[in-house]
N, C-alpha and C positions, 0 to 999 in steps of 0.2 A: 520639351524634355522634362520640364517641371511636372507636367501632368503625368508623364510616364513614370517618373520617380515616385510620385504620390500613389499611383496605382500599384506599383510594385510593393511599396511599404504596406498598403492596405491589404493586398493579397497575402503577403507573408505574415502579417499580424493575425490573419484569420485562419491560417493553417493550423490544424490540430497538432498540438504539441504539449509537452510537459510544462508546468509552471512551477516556479519555486514556491514552497510552502512559506507563508508569512507567519512564523511562530509568534504566539501571543495575540494574533489577529484573526487568522483563518479558523473556521469552525468545521468540525467533522460532519460530513454529509450523512453519516449514519446515526451517531449519538448526540450530535450538536455540541459536544464539548469543545472548548477552545484548544487548538493544537498548540501545545507548549513545550514538549520535550523534543529537542532536535535529534535525539537518537532513535525516535520512533515517528512513524507517519507513513502515509501512502497516498497514492492518487490513481484515478482512472481517467484517461482521456478518451472520449468517444470519437468515432469517425466523423461525427458532426462538429467536433471541436469543444464539446462540453467537458469541463474539468471538475471532477468531484474529488475533494480532498478528505483524508481520513486521519484520525489521531493514532491509529494502531493497525498492526497487521490483522488483528481479529475483526476490526470494523470493516476493513477492506474485504476480508475473506467472508464475513457474514453477508455482505452485499453480493459478492460473486457467487455464493452458494444458494442464493434465494431462487425459488421457483420463478421462472419468467425472466431471469437476468439475461440480457442480450449480449452474450459473449462474442458473437460475430460483429457486434457494433463497437467493440473495444479496439482502439488503435494502440494505446499504451496502458499497461498495468504496472505500476511502479511502487517500490517500497524504499524506505530510507535504510542505507547501509549503516548499521550500528557502529562499525569501525570508523566511519567518516560522517559524523553528524551533519544532517541537512542535505546529504548527497543522495539523490534518487537513483535507483538501479532497477533493472527489469525484474519485475516480480516473478516472472515465469522461469527465469534462470537463477534467481537468488536461492540461497540455502537458508533454512530457518532453524533456529535453535529453540527448542521447547524446554526451558529450564526454570525451575522455581527460584533460582538464584538471580535471575534477571527479570525484574518486575516490570511488565509492560503496562501501559496506561489503562487498559481495560481488564487487567487481571488474569489473562490466560497465559501470561509468561511466554509470549512468542516474540522472538527477536530475529530480524532479517540481516543477512550478510550477503555481500556481492558474490562470493564464491565459497566453495567447499573448504579450501585451506583456512580462510578467515573464520568460518564457522567452527571448524575443528579446533583451531587455536583458542577460540572463546570457550569451547566446551571443556578444554583442559582446566580452566579456572572456574567454570560454571557448568558442572555436569548436567547433561540432559540428552534429549533425542534430537538428531538432525533430521529435518523433514523437507520434502519437496513442497511446491505450492499445492499440488493435488492432495497431498497428505494433510496440509494445513486446512484446505477447504473442507475435507472430510471431518477433521477434528472439530472445527468451528461449527459446521452444519450439525454434527451430532450433539454438540453441547447446547445448541440453541433450539433444539426441537422440544416441544412440550408434548404431553400425552395426547392432545387433540390434533396433532399434526400441524399446528400453526406456529408461527414464530412471533 
């Protein structure tokens, strides 16, 4: 029975799933900055169990909009809900506020909220545009393209 319990623990610990971001310790998989602001951050969990953590929505979106990104290999794409620091929510259903009044770590002023009511409430105090993940991906992809077509 001890062997069965050990096997169950080993299998469950290998299952692909979100991991808490360790603020002040984890580094962004895209820009290598230390993830330090609990109101911002994101992560991708692959089907193989690899977890990539990001310091901002724009770093996550830059990764997801790159040529060759394996979207089919993503089990979870998550962002931090600004209203609940440190809490990861589904990036695909989150609503994003693009507002110069909310300065995100990489300077594109993109902030994630778990749902539309929370984003609308924040937009009352911090006017800006509400965006879907697809709109964020397009915005970030457009801003990171250079004249030679490379990023």
